[in-house]
C-alpha positions as CSV (number, residue, x, y, z in Angstrom):
1,M,-4.5,-2.4,15.4
2,S,-8.3,-2.5,15.9
3,E,-10.6,0.1,14.4
4,T,-12.2,0.8,17.7
5,F,-8.9,1.4,19.5
6,T,-7.6,3.6,16.7
7,L,-10.7,5.6,16.5
8,G,-11.1,6.1,20.2
9,L,-14.1,8.1,21.3
10,F,-14.4,10.2,18.1
11,Y,-16.7,8.0,16.0
12,T,-17.4,5.0,18.2
13,V,-19.7,7.1,20.4
14,I,-21.5,8.7,17.5
15,R,-22.1,5.7,15.2
16,P,-20.7,2.5,16.6
17,E,-22.7,0.3,14.1
18,E,-21.4,1.9,11.0
19,K,-18.4,0.5,9.1
20,W,-16.5,3.6,8.1
21,I,-13.2,2.2,6.9
22,L,-13.7,1.4,3.2
23,E,-10.1,0.3,2.2
24,A,-6.9,-0.1,4.2
25,S,-3.4,-0.9,3.1
26,A,0.0,0.6,3.6
27,A,-0.4,2.4,0.3
28,R,-3.8,3.8,0.8
29,V,-6.6,4.1,3.4
30,C,-10.1,5.3,2.5
31,A,-12.8,6.1,5.0
32,R,-16.2,7.7,5.0
33,L,-17.8,10.0,7.5
34,T,-21.6,10.3,7.0
35,F,-23.2,13.7,7.6
36,D,-24.6,14.0,11.1
37,P,-26.1,17.2,12.6
38,R,-24.3,16.4,15.8
39,L,-21.0,17.0,14.0
40,C,-22.1,20.3,12.6
41,T,-21.6,24.0,13.4
42,D,-24.5,26.3,14.0
43,V,-24.6,27.1,10.3
44,G,-25.1,23.5,9.3
45,T,-21.7,22.5,8.0
46,I,-19.5,19.6,9.4
47,H,-17.3,21.1,12.0
48,G,-13.6,21.5,11.0
49,G,-12.6,19.6,14.1
50,A,-14.6,16.6,13.0
51,L,-13.0,16.7,9.6
52,M,-9.5,17.0,11.1
53,A,-10.2,14.1,13.4
54,L,-11.3,11.9,10.5
55,A,-8.1,12.8,8.6
56,D,-5.9,12.2,11.7
57,V,-7.4,8.8,12.2
58,C,-7.3,7.8,8.6
59,G,-3.7,9.1,8.3
60,G,-2.7,7.4,11.5
61,I,-4.0,4.0,10.2
62,C,-2.1,4.6,6.9
63,A,1.1,5.3,8.8
64,G,0.5,2.4,11.2
65,L,0.1,0.0,8.3
66,G,3.4,1.2,6.8
67,L,5.5,1.0,10.0
68,P,9.0,-0.5,9.6
69,A,9.6,-4.0,11.0
70,G,10.3,-3.9,14.7
71,S,8.8,-0.5,15.5
72,A,6.3,-0.1,18.3
73,G,3.8,2.3,16.8
74,T,3.2,5.8,15.6
75,T,1.9,9.1,16.9
76,T,1.0,12.4,15.1
77,I,3.6,15.1,15.7
78,E,2.4,17.7,13.2
79,S,-0.7,18.2,11.2
80,K,-1.6,21.0,8.7
81,T,-5.1,21.4,7.3
82,N,-6.3,23.5,4.4
83,F,-10.1,23.7,4.4
84,L,-11.3,24.4,0.8
85,R,-15.1,24.1,1.0
86,P,-17.8,23.4,3.6
87,V,-19.6,20.0,3.7
88,R,-23.4,20.6,4.2
89,S,-24.8,17.1,3.5
90,G,-24.2,13.6,2.3
91,Y,-20.8,12.3,3.4
92,V,-17.1,13.0,3.4
93,D,-14.6,10.6,1.9
94,A,-11.0,10.6,3.3
95,I,-8.2,9.2,1.2
96,S,-4.8,8.9,2.9
97,Q,-1.5,8.0,1.1
98,P,2.0,8.0,2.4
99,L,4.5,10.5,0.8
100,H,7.5,9.4,2.9
101,A,8.1,6.3,5.0
102,G,11.3,6.4,6.9
103,S,12.7,4.9,10.1
104,T,11.9,8.0,12.2
105,T,9.0,9.7,10.5
106,I,6.2,8.9,8.1
107,V,4.5,11.7,6.2
108,V,0.9,11.2,5.0
109,E,-1.3,13.3,2.8
110,T,-5.1,13.0,3.3
111,D,-7.6,14.5,0.9
112,L,-11.3,14.9,2.0
113,F,-14.0,14.9,-0.7
114,D,-17.7,15.7,-0.5
115,R,-20.3,13.5,-2.1
116,D,-19.9,15.3,-5.4
117,R,-16.2,14.4,-5.4
118,R,-15.1,18.1,-4.8
119,R,-12.1,18.4,-2.5
120,A,-13.2,19.8,0.8
121,A,-9.8,19.8,2.5
122,R,-6.2,18.7,2.2
123,I,-4.2,17.5,5.3
124,M,-0.5,16.9,5.6
125,Q,0.6,15.1,8.7
126,T,3.9,13.9,10.1
127,Q,3.9,10.8,12.2
128,A,6.8,9.8,14.5
129,V,7.8,6.2,14.3
130,L,8.0,4.8,17.9
131,W,10.7,2.2,18.7
132,P,11.2,0.0,21.7
133,R,14.3,1.3,23.5
134,A,16.4,-1.7,22.6
135,E,15.6,-1.5,18.9
136,R,15.8,2.2,18.3
137,P,17.9,3.0,15.2
138,S,20.9,5.2,15.8
139,T,20.7,8.7,14.4
């Protein structure tokens, strides 16, 4: 799974030269979104949609790295975001960790922290495990 493919148009268009994935394994994915006025609301805070997109991509990579053998991929089927504080400068770090990894779903928790390590948001997402028709486990 390439970073460019996974990320799609969200970050590649804004800053294609920046390496934003800091760590990636099935147990933990860390990413950083640098403050950019183009991602901000009219009051100067990073838009919630940009934060949600960062969490979705980071959580998707985490789920993708923890897929069961023989599966074809993953897709987000549910996401819940709690915004706790605005981000006005610096950067946002995303840390995704799986809470459940099964044959049909993977649940990932992502925390977003500002540059002072204060939690800015918590995101819970459920990812469906996609299977080739011939290898789909019986339910």
